[in-house]
TORMARLUM-545227 format. One record per residue (C-alpha): x, y, z; residue number from 1. Coordinates in Angstrom, 2 decimals, padded with zeros to 5 digits. Example, Ala and Ser with C-alpha at 12.3 -4.5 7.8 and 13.67 -1.06 7.14 Angstrom:
<pt px="012.30" py="-004.50" pz="007.80" nr="1"/>
<pt px="013.67" py="-001.06" pz="007.14" nr="2"/>
END
This chain:
<pt px="-001.83" py="024.64" pz="-013.98" nr="1"/>
<pt px="-001.95" py="027.02" pz="-011.05" nr="2"/>
<pt px="-005.49" py="025.88" pz="-010.21" nr="3"/>
<pt px="-004.59" py="022.20" pz="-009.83" nr="4"/>
<pt px="-005.39" py="020.57" pz="-006.50" nr="5"/>
<pt px="-003.69" py="017.37" pz="-005.42" nr="6"/>
<pt px="-006.05" py="014.41" pz="-005.14" nr="7"/>
<pt px="-004.65" py="013.64" pz="-001.67" nr="8"/>
<pt px="-005.72" py="017.12" pz="-000.55" nr="9"/>
<pt px="-009.06" py="017.06" pz="-002.32" nr="10"/>
<pt px="-010.07" py="013.63" pz="-001.04" nr="11"/>
<pt px="-008.27" py="013.54" pz="002.33" nr="12"/>
<pt px="-011.49" py="012.87" pz="004.27" nr="13"/>
<pt px="-012.44" py="009.94" pz="002.05" nr="14"/>
<pt px="-008.90" py="008.53" pz="002.16" nr="15"/>
<pt px="-008.88" py="008.73" pz="005.98" nr="16"/>
<pt px="-012.28" py="006.99" pz="006.10" nr="17"/>
<pt px="-011.00" py="004.19" pz="003.84" nr="18"/>
<pt px="-007.88" py="003.76" pz="005.99" nr="19"/>
<pt px="-010.04" py="003.59" pz="009.13" nr="20"/>
<pt px="-012.35" py="001.02" pz="007.51" nr="21"/>
<pt px="-009.43" py="-001.11" pz="006.29" nr="22"/>
<pt px="-007.63" py="-001.22" pz="009.66" nr="23"/>
<pt px="-008.06" py="-004.78" pz="010.88" nr="24"/>
<pt px="-009.88" py="-005.85" pz="007.71" nr="25"/>
<pt px="-007.13" py="-005.67" pz="005.13" nr="26"/>
<pt px="-003.51" py="-006.72" pz="004.93" nr="27"/>
<pt px="-000.78" py="-004.12" pz="004.50" nr="28"/>
<pt px="001.11" py="-004.07" pz="001.21" nr="29"/>
<pt px="004.20" py="-006.29" pz="001.14" nr="30"/>
<pt px="007.57" py="-004.66" pz="001.46" nr="31"/>
<pt px="010.48" py="-005.45" pz="-000.85" nr="32"/>
<pt px="012.12" py="-007.59" pz="001.83" nr="33"/>
<pt px="011.14" py="-011.24" pz="001.87" nr="34"/>
<pt px="009.94" py="-012.37" pz="005.28" nr="35"/>
<pt px="011.47" py="-015.43" pz="006.96" nr="36"/>
<pt px="008.21" py="-017.40" pz="006.65" nr="37"/>
<pt px="007.95" py="-016.61" pz="002.93" nr="38"/>
<pt px="011.57" py="-017.71" pz="002.44" nr="39"/>
<pt px="010.84" py="-021.03" pz="004.17" nr="40"/>
<pt px="007.81" py="-021.57" pz="001.94" nr="41"/>
<pt px="009.88" py="-020.95" pz="-001.19" nr="42"/>
<pt px="007.94" py="-017.84" pz="-002.17" nr="43"/>
<pt px="009.74" py="-014.85" pz="-003.63" nr="44"/>
<pt px="008.66" py="-011.33" pz="-004.46" nr="45"/>
<pt px="009.21" py="-010.57" pz="-008.12" nr="46"/>
<pt px="011.36" py="-007.58" pz="-008.96" nr="47"/>
<pt px="009.81" py="-004.86" pz="-011.10" nr="48"/>
<pt px="013.22" py="-003.58" pz="-012.26" nr="49"/>
<pt px="014.21" py="-004.26" pz="-015.87" nr="50"/>
END
């Protein structure tokens, strides 16, 4: 186990390139808070808690 390398460290260049590519092209992940517009539209974010 001492020779394990975190994927985030191993692939940091590729991850940075993907983030750069996605900026302006993709939508950020939704937070747990429901936005005002989503509340007006009757949409809710499902809870993953059991």
